[in-house]
N, C-alpha and C positions, 0 to 999 in steps of 0.2 A: 310584585314586591320580591325583594332579595330574601332568600331563607338560607341561613347558615346553620348546619348541624355540627357542633363541635364536640371534639373528645373521641374521634373515631380510632378504633384500634385494629379492627378486623377488616381485611382486604374485601371479603364477601359482602360486608355490611356497607362498606363504601359505595359499591356498585349498586346494591339494593336501594339505599338511601337517595342516591342521585336519580335512579330511575323512579322513584316516588315523586320527585318534584324539587329536591334540593338544588340550589344554585351555587352553593358553595359548602365545602367540607373543611372542618378544621382539625388539625393534628397538633397534640401538645408536645412541645419540644423542651419541656421542663422536667428534668430527671426525677425531681422530688414528687411529681404528680402521680396519682394513681392511674391517670390515663396516658402516661407517657409512652411515646413510641419512638424508636430509633429511625435515623434517615433511612436505613435499609427497609424497615417495616412501612414507612410511608411511601417509599418508591413502589413497594409491592402493592399498596392500597391505590395508589393513583394511577398505575400503569394501565388498567383497564377502563379508566373513567373517559367520558367523552371530553374533547377539548374545551368545551364551553363551559364546564364546571371549574370554578375557582378552587384552588387548593392552597389552604392558608396554614402556615405553620405558626404556632402560638409560643412566644418566647417571653421570658421573664429574667431580668439580670443576666442576659447573655451579652457577650461582646460583639461588635460589628464583624470582626473577621469570623467569629463562630456563626454568626447569623448567615453571613454570605456563603460560607462553605456548605451549611445545611440546605440552603435554598437551592444551590446548584447541584448538590448530590441527591436530594430528595426529589426534585422536579416540582418545587413549589411555584405557584403564580402569586402568592401574597405573604406578607408577614404581619402578624399581630402581636404588638408590644403591650404586655401585660403587667409591667411593674412600673417604677417611678422614672422612666426615661424622660430626659429633658427634651424641650424643643431642639436644642443644638444636636442632641444625639439622633434624632429623627431626620434633621437636616443632613447630616453627614451620611446617614443610612440611604436617604433618598438619593443623593449623589452616587453613592456606591451601587445602588440597585435601581437605576432610573426607570426600568420597565416592569418593576414588580410593585404591586399595591402594598402600600402602608397603612394599616389599621392601628390607630392608637386606642387602647382601652383605658377607660377611667371608672374607677370604683367611686360612686357617688354617695356621699354623706350629706352634703349640704349645697346650697345655692352657690356657694363660693367655689366648691368643686366644679359645679357646672360651668361656671363663667370662665374658670381657668382653661376650659378646653379651647377657647378662642386664641390662646398663644400657640396652638399647634397647627391651625388650620392651613397655614402657608407651606407647611412641610410634610403633610400626610394627605392621604386620599380620602380616608374614611374615619370617622369617630365611632367607637362602641362604648355604651354606657352599661356598666354593670353594677351590682349591688355590692355595697362595702361589707367586708368581713375581715376581722382583725388578723386572722391567720391564714386564710385562704384566698388565693388570688381570683379563683373562679369556680364555677361549677358548684356553687354552694346551695343552689335551690332557694335562695332568698330573692324577694322581689324588691325592686325600687319604689320610691314614692312617685308614683305615675303622675300625680297631681302637679308635682313640681316640674315635670317635663312637658306639660301641655303646651307651653309656648317656646318650647326649644327648637330654634331655627338656625342652626350653624351655617357657616359658609361652605360646608361640604356635606356629602351624604353622611348619614349616620344609622347605626344599628342599635335596637333595643335588646338588651340581654338581662339576666337576673331573674332566675326562677320562673321563667316562662314554661308553660305546659299546655296541651291540648285543653285543658279545664279552663284556663284563665285567659287564653290568647285573645278571645273576643273581647273580653273586659278591657284587657290591655290596649288593644288597637282601636276601640272605641273612644279611649281617653287620649292616647298619644299617637302621634303621627309620624313615625320613623319611616326611613327608606328601605328598612329591612330588619329583619328579626334574627336572633341567635339563640339557639337552644342546646342544652347539653344534658344536665341531670333530669330535666323535665321529660325526657324521651329515652330514659335508661332503665334497664333491669339492675344494673350495678355499675359502678364507674367503668367506663370504657366498653360496656356491653350494651348497645342500643336495643330498645324494644321496637321492633319494625311495625307491630300493630299500632303502638302510639304515634309513630312517624306517620304512618298511613292516615290515622285519625287526624292528625294536625293538618295535613294537606286536604284532607276532606273538608274539614271545617273552613280552612282558608279559601276553599272554593266556592262556599256558600256566601250569598248576599248578607252583610250585616252592617 
């Protein structure tokens, strides 16, 4: 299973988290976020990572030229769109960055939100489902209605996010069958400062049969 740890801010933590078992690391490219990192900081964090670790930049309300510039300068392998980007926006970005993974995040409040994801699958690689919050775009610690997601089977891989922790991950994966998971606040001491003991515990739990 794909495991993405998001909101990395410290180079030494990026290496440690990858060595514990993460397959993807997320870096917040939204200046208003408490987990924001500059392209230079991302570059420093990814420089020592193995080539097989996905390096995802998280964007919200950014222009396509801005995204392209940061992807190239920071050495990212993927882009996560976390605002109200349209399918057309995703299509243009896909044409501009043909070899970069495009993840579209959706903040789910209702079945209608869930069904709207189908409009995007031709233009992106991966769906990410997060909890809705009126002010924050992510990292809220709030969980989704997992029952609503039990039969969610999109035409592309998808990641479950939203308030996942080592304490609830077994319950989540017993009910929902995503292709991967995304954690941020659930393995933190404070925004941007990951708790490596919690990350280690997460992978220990994921390694057990359940």
